[in-house]
N, C-alpha and C positions, 0 to 999 in steps of 0.2 A: 151592946148596940151603940153605934156612934151617934152623937148629936148632930143636928144639921149643920152647924158650924165645923164640926170635923170631917163630915162628907164634903163640904165645900172646899175645906183644905185639902183633901185627898185629890178632889177634881183638878183644882188649880195646879198642884204640884206635878201632874202629868202633862199638862199642856206644854206644847212646844214653844209657845211665846213666853212661858214662865221659866224656860231653861236659861242656863248661864252660856253666853256665847264665848267660845274659846279664843275668838280672834279679838276680843276687846277686854280681856282680863287686865291689861296693863293700862288701859285707858286713863285711869286715875294718876298715872305718872307721866302721860304724853303731853307734849306741848301743843299749842292750838293747831299748827300744820299737821301734826299727827292725828289729832283728834277728827279733823276734817277728812284726812285720808281713810281713817278706819270706817267712818260713817258712809263715805263714798263708796268704798269697797263693797260694803254690805248692801247699799242701795243698788248697785250694778246688777245685782242678782234678781231684783224684783221684776223687772221687765220680762226675764226669760221665764220665771215662774208663772207669770199672767199668761204668757204664751201657751203654756200647757193646757190652759183652760178656754181657749177661744172657741171650741166646739160649744161649751156650755154658755159661753157669753153671746154667741151668735143666736143660740136657741132663745136665750132671754131677750135678745133684741127683737127677735121677730115676735114673740109673745107680747111684748110692750107695744111694738108697732100695730099689731092686730087689735090690741085693747084701745088704742088711741082712734083707730078707724071707726071703732064702734062707740066712740064718745067716752071711754073709760079713762081712769086716772092711773097715775103710778105714784105710790105712797112709800116713801122711805121711813124706816123706823129704827132708831139706833140709840146707844147711849154714850156720852163721853164724846171722845174722838170720832167714833163711828157716826154717832147722831149728828155731830156737828158737819161732817162731811156730807151727810145726805142733805141736810138744810141748805148747804152751800151749793151743791149741784142743782137741787131744785130752784133756788132763787136765782141761778144764772141762766136758766132756760128761757124766760120771757124776754130779757134784753138781747139774748143771742139769737134765738130761733122765732121771736114773735108769738110765741105760745101764750095761751091762757095761763095766768098764775095758779089756776086751779088743777092744771092738767098734771103737773108734776109738784108734789108737796113733800116737805121733810119734816119729821117729828123727832123730838129728842126727848128722852126720859127727864123730867123735871120741868119741861116747857122752855120758854124763851130764856128765862134767866139762867137756864143750864148752858146756853151757848157761850156765856161769859164766865160762869163760875159753877163749880161742881155743886149739884144738889144732891146731898147726902141721902142714900136710900132710894132715890127715885128709880133706879133701875132694878130694884131686888123684887119687884112685884109683877108676876104675870097679869094681875087684874089691871095695873096701869096700862099695859099694852092693849089689853082687850077694850078698855074703856076708851081709848084714843081712837080705835076704829069705830066704837059706837058713836062718838061724838062727830066723826068725819062722815057718818052715814055710808060707810063702805058697802058696796054690793057689786056683783059682776056687772060689766067686764072690768072693774077695777083690778089692778095688780098691786099686791103688797110685797115689798122688798125689805127683809130684815137685814140689818148690817151688824154683825158681832165679830169682833176679832177673835175672841175666846170660844165663840159658838154656843155660848151657854147663858148669856144675859136673859134673865126672866123676863124683863119688859118686852124684849124683841121675841122671845119664844112665845110668849102670851099673844102677841099681835099675830104671829104666823098661825098659831091654833085657831084664833078667832076668825082670821081670814079664811082658812079651809072650811071652818064651820058654815060660814057665810057664802061659800061656793066660789070664792075667788081664786084665781091662780097665784101661786106665791114663789119668790126667789129668795134665796138665802145666801148671803155673802160673808165668808168668813176666812181667816188666815190660819186655821188649824186644819189638819187633815180630816176629810169627812168621816173617817173611822172612829174620831173622837167625838162625833156629834151625837145628840140625842134629840133631834128634831127633824121632822118631815117637811119637806117643800118640794114643789113641782120641779124646780131647778135649783140645784145647789152648786154655787161656784166656790170652791175651796181653793184657795192660793196659800198653801203652808210655807211661809216665809222663813221658819225657823226662829231660833232664839234671836231677841232684839240685840242691838249694840248695848243697850242699858236694860238690864232683865226687866221683863214685864213692862216696858215702856212702848206700848203698841201704838203710840202716836208716830212711831218712826217706820219701819219697814211695813208693819201692818197698815198704818195709815195710808202710805204711799200706794201699796197694792189696791186698797180699797178704793182711793181716789181714781186710780188708773181705770179700774173696772166700771165706776160710776160714769166716768168721762165716756166710755165706750157704750154703755147702755142708752144714755139719753142721746149722745151724739148719733150713734147708729139709728135709733128709733126715729129721730127727727130728720135724719137723711132719707129714711124710708118714707116719710111723710111730705117729701118734695121740698123741704126747708132750706136745701142746698143746690145750687147751680154750679155745674162742675165741682170745684172744691172751695166755693165762696158761700158764705151765709147770706143769703138774700131775703130773709124773712124778718130782719131785724126792726125792732121798734126804734123810731127816730124820736127818742126822748131826751136828747141833748144835742147841743151844736156840733159835737164831734161825731155823733152818728148820723146827722144830717149830711156832713161833709164826707163821711165814709160812704154813705148811699151814692152821692154824686159820683165819687171815684169809681164805684162799682159799676154805674151805668156807663161812665166814659171808658172803663176797662173792656166792657163787653160790646161796645158800639164804636161808631166814629164821631160821636157827638162830642163837642167841646163843652167847656164848664158851663157856660150860659145855657146852651142847649139841654145839657143834662139837668139843669136847675128847673128849666121850663117843662121838661117831660116828667120829672119827679113831682112837681106841683100838680100837672095835669092827672097825674095817676093817683092823686090823693095822698102822696107821700108814702106809697107802697111800691117798694123797690122791684118786687116780681111783676107787678103790673106794668110799670115803667119799662122792664126789660122786655116783655112780651110786645108792648106797644112799638118800641123802638126796632126790635129785631124782626118783628113780624109785620111793621108797617101797618099797624091796626089802631082802632079807638081803644080808649080806656075801658069801655063797656064790653067790648068784644074779647079784650084781653082777660077781664075778670071772668066772663063767661068760659072762656076756654080753660083758664086756670082751675076753675071750680070742676069743670067736666073731667080734667086730668088729675084730679087730686093734688093740685098745687105744682105739678112737675112742669117747669119752664120748657123743657127740652120737648116734651110731647105737645105742648101747646103750640110751639113754633112749627114742629113738624107738621101738624095740621094745616096751619096757615100756607105752608109752602106746598102741600100736596093739592 
């Protein structure tokens, strides 16, 4: 009978991400330009592989959007690079979309310290992942999204299992074929990127694929929440001078207002770009703009259409 260590060894040696890439076997002899070329050639494959999972990604976007409508949260859980990518994606949502910081959260095995330095053994326990959900008081309609390049990280598997027990919908993102998985989730997004340029270095193609998918999930869900007008983010938080000036530019872009007029309407809106746009484009007050945006779940186009009819 094999020891647990031997079982782990046998699992790892079968993973696609743990194989040697035939296109980079001479990278140790390459000059800097050739190294960059090899990496770039492999990275080019990632977008096409992600494209093969657009149906699953779209399904996940709808699931997350529906959760947001019901007051639910999206929680990412991962270890190492996967965990860091989840934390980064979550942290970028509030300044980009004006969302509540609680709405999208990222958890990494080992806690905050693991963002900067590996925490040995933190990812090896399913109980740690289960405990993470317990501390976060996870309940439906929260969505739990596990991120694991290898598809077998115990911390992530534990979180997915615990989420299912609690009645929450689950999403699982991995870069090995789903046939190699031993986990059940409502939606599995497998993007099998194949062997990494440097064997086992899943911060490379695997990380790129995961980042692309995470961008789609939160951006798609936020678009479905009316956070974007045409293709411009209009629910940004004006937390610094750059964002204040960007807000004025956005108002000027969609209206005939000059800089001073845009500044005035932004102030009158309470520094809320969406309200300022409805005020300007619909020729209405801040109060009515706020009422219409609430009625139409934040969609500017629908609010303006009602004013025109």
